C-alpha positions as CSV (number, residue, x, y, z in Angstrom):
1,M,-9.2,8.4,-10.2
2,D,-10.2,6.5,-7.1
3,P,-12.4,3.5,-7.9
4,Y,-14.7,4.5,-5.1
5,H,-15.3,8.0,-6.4
6,Y,-18.6,9.6,-5.6
7,E,-20.2,13.0,-6.2
8,N,-19.1,14.6,-3.0
9,I,-20.1,17.4,-0.7
10,H,-17.0,19.4,0.5
11,D,-16.9,21.0,3.9
12,P,-14.8,24.0,4.8
13,H,-12.2,21.7,6.4
14,G,-11.4,19.9,3.2
15,C,-13.3,16.7,4.0
16,S,-15.7,15.2,1.5
17,F,-18.6,13.0,2.1
18,P,-20.7,10.8,-0.3
19,I,-24.2,12.2,-0.9
20,H,-26.9,10.0,0.6
21,P,-29.3,10.2,3.5
22,Q,-27.9,10.1,7.0
23,P,-30.0,7.5,8.8
24,P,-29.3,6.9,12.5
25,F,-27.4,3.7,12.5
26,L,-24.9,3.5,15.4
27,H,-27.4,3.5,18.2
28,H,-29.2,0.5,16.8
29,Y,-26.3,-1.8,17.4
30,P,-25.2,-3.0,20.9
31,A,-21.6,-2.6,21.9
32,A,-21.3,-6.4,21.5
33,A,-21.3,-5.8,17.8
34,L,-17.8,-4.4,18.2
35,A,-16.6,-7.7,19.7
36,E,-13.9,-9.4,17.8
37,S,-15.6,-11.1,14.8
38,R,-12.6,-12.6,13.1
39,V,-12.6,-16.4,12.7
40,R,-9.1,-17.7,12.8
41,G,-7.9,-19.7,10.0
42,G,-5.7,-19.7,6.9
43,T,-6.1,-16.6,4.8
44,G,-4.0,-17.9,1.9
45,R,-1.9,-14.7,1.9
46,R,1.4,-16.2,3.1
47,R,3.9,-17.6,0.7
48,P,4.7,-21.3,1.0
49,G,7.7,-21.8,3.4
50,V,7.5,-18.4,5.0
51,K,6.9,-18.6,8.7
52,L,5.4,-15.9,10.9
53,S,7.7,-14.3,13.5
54,T,7.2,-15.5,17.0
55,D,8.9,-12.4,18.5
56,P,6.5,-11.1,21.2
57,Q,6.5,-7.6,19.7
58,S,5.8,-8.9,16.2
59,V,3.0,-11.1,17.5
60,A,1.5,-8.2,19.4
61,A,1.7,-6.0,16.3
62,R,0.1,-8.7,14.2
63,E,-2.8,-9.1,16.7
64,R,-3.3,-5.3,16.8
65,R,-3.5,-5.1,13.0
66,H,-6.1,-7.9,13.0
67,R,-8.2,-6.2,15.7
68,I,-8.1,-2.9,13.7
69,S,-9.1,-4.7,10.5
70,D,-12.0,-6.4,12.4
71,R,-13.2,-3.0,13.8
72,F,-13.0,-1.5,10.3
73,R,-15.0,-4.5,9.0
74,V,-17.7,-3.9,11.6
75,L,-17.8,-0.1,11.1
76,R,-18.0,-0.7,7.3
77,S,-21.1,-2.9,7.8
78,L,-22.7,-0.2,10.0
79,V,-22.1,2.8,7.7
80,P,-24.7,3.1,4.9
81,G,-22.9,2.3,1.6
82,G,-19.7,1.5,3.6
83,S,-19.0,-1.6,1.5
84,K,-18.7,0.6,-1.6
85,M,-16.3,3.1,0.0
86,D,-12.6,3.1,0.6
87,T,-11.5,3.3,4.2
88,V,-10.9,7.0,4.4
89,S,-14.3,7.8,2.9
90,M,-16.0,5.4,5.3
91,L,-14.3,7.0,8.3
92,E,-15.2,10.5,7.1
93,Q,-18.8,9.4,6.8
94,A,-18.8,8.0,10.3
95,I,-17.1,11.2,11.7
96,H,-19.7,13.4,9.9
97,Y,-22.5,11.4,11.4
98,V,-21.2,11.5,14.9
99,K,-20.7,15.3,14.7
């Protein structure tokens, strides 16, 4: 079972959403909140002696993944209970709110 399992409401499209109030949250934050928030530095995830590729395509893909992770981190902080949800549940919650 998913460690982030909640009692869910299921909609006719097969999506499920955690049960909790739907406060307005997105309009309280300026677009600047979506600015890149990552602080560069060592993450400790690389193995010793393994170098990152300097191929332009690999560098671009790595940067894109970092930007996506940053945006998910910002969205997770904006969604009520987002820090307790897996990524799919958090996105479903945001989609449900926007609809």
